[in-house]
C-alpha positions as CSV (number, residue, x, y, z in Angstrom):
1,M,124.6,5.8,92.5
2,R,127.2,2.9,91.5
3,P,128.6,1.1,94.7
4,K,132.1,-0.4,94.6
5,D,130.9,-3.3,96.9
6,Q,128.7,-4.5,99.6
7,S,129.7,-2.3,101.9
8,S,129.2,0.9,99.8
9,F,126.1,-0.6,98.9
10,N,124.8,-0.5,102.5
11,L,125.9,3.1,102.8
12,F,123.6,4.3,99.6
13,V,121.0,2.1,101.4
14,Y,121.1,4.3,104.7
15,E,121.5,7.3,102.6
16,I,118.1,6.6,101.1
17,C,116.5,5.4,104.2
18,R,117.6,8.6,106.0
19,S,115.7,10.7,103.3
20,I,112.1,9.0,103.8
21,P,110.1,11.2,105.4
22,S,108.1,10.4,108.5
23,G,104.9,9.2,107.7
24,R,106.0,7.4,104.5
25,V,107.8,4.2,103.5
26,M,109.6,2.5,100.5
27,T,110.0,-0.9,99.7
28,Y,113.2,-2.8,99.7
29,G,112.9,-3.1,96.0
30,G,112.3,0.7,95.4
31,I,115.3,1.3,97.3
32,A,117.4,-0.9,95.4
33,A,116.2,0.4,92.2
34,C,117.8,3.6,93.1
35,I,121.3,2.1,93.2
36,E,123.2,1.2,90.1
37,H,124.7,-2.6,90.4
38,P,128.2,-2.6,91.8
39,T,131.0,-2.5,89.2
40,N,132.1,-5.7,90.0
41,M,128.7,-7.5,89.5
42,N,126.8,-8.6,86.6
43,P,123.8,-6.5,86.3
44,F,121.2,-9.4,85.7
45,S,122.6,-11.0,88.9
46,Y,122.2,-7.8,90.7
47,D,118.7,-7.6,89.5
48,R,117.8,-11.1,91.1
49,I,119.3,-10.2,94.6
50,K,119.2,-6.3,94.9
51,A,115.9,-6.1,97.0
52,R,117.7,-8.8,99.3
53,W,120.6,-6.9,99.9
54,V,118.6,-3.8,101.2
55,G,117.2,-6.2,103.7
56,Y,120.8,-7.5,104.9
57,A,121.9,-3.7,105.1
58,L,119.2,-2.8,107.1
59,K,119.7,-5.9,109.3
60,D,122.5,-4.1,111.2
61,C,122.1,-0.5,110.2
62,P,123.2,2.4,112.5
63,D,120.8,3.7,114.8
64,D,119.8,6.7,113.0
65,V,118.6,5.0,110.1
66,P,114.7,4.7,109.8
67,W,114.8,1.1,109.1
68,H,111.3,1.0,109.9
69,R,110.1,2.7,106.9
70,V,111.1,0.0,104.7
71,I,108.5,-2.5,103.6
72,N,107.7,-5.3,101.0
73,A,106.4,-4.9,97.7
74,R,103.0,-6.2,99.0
75,G,102.7,-3.3,101.1
76,Q,103.3,-5.5,104.2
77,I,105.8,-5.5,107.0
78,S,108.0,-8.9,106.3
79,A,107.6,-11.5,108.9
80,R,110.8,-11.8,111.3
81,P,111.8,-11.2,114.7
82,G,110.6,-7.3,115.8
83,C,107.8,-7.0,113.1
84,E,105.4,-5.9,115.9
85,F,107.7,-3.2,117.1
86,Q,108.2,-1.9,113.5
87,R,104.2,-1.8,113.2
88,T,104.4,0.1,116.2
89,L,106.7,2.7,115.0
90,L,104.8,3.2,111.7
91,E,101.8,3.5,113.6
92,D,103.2,6.4,115.7
93,E,104.1,8.0,112.3
94,E,100.4,8.0,111.6
95,I,100.5,5.3,109.0
96,T,97.3,3.0,108.6
97,F,97.0,-0.6,107.9
98,G,94.3,-2.3,106.2
99,K,93.0,-5.7,105.3
100,S,95.8,-8.2,105.9
101,S,98.0,-5.9,107.7
102,R,98.8,-4.1,104.5
103,I,99.8,-0.4,103.9
104,D,98.0,1.3,101.0
105,L,101.2,2.1,99.0
106,K,99.2,4.6,97.0
107,R,99.0,6.6,99.8
108,Y,102.1,6.1,101.6
109,K,104.9,5.1,99.1
110,W,107.5,7.7,98.7
111,N,109.4,8.2,95.5
112,P,112.6,10.1,96.2
113,V,114.1,12.5,93.9
114,P,117.1,10.4,92.4
115,L,120.3,11.0,94.3
116,K,123.4,12.6,92.3
117,S,125.9,9.7,91.2
118,R,128.6,9.1,93.3
């Protein structure tokens, strides 16, 4: 997947999030790794900001995107308004939290089949 710009990047993020099964999670960086750098951006610059771009995309995502299944690389919910609601949604999907409110990524992390290039 190679987006043309930020808007098409967001659409790829939503597509990947919609494919995460209930009871599984992905990290911001894991989603970003599925998306090539935009055509108008230096790959090295993209590598530094790609996970953050996923977060920006999910901040204002459509209602049908399961944003709550995306967590940080430490296996935790990132601190922000709504983080308790995110935890509730994940627990409703039978995801358990361990020490330091961490999710066991070995158990719950989902690795998607690569999506076809667009």
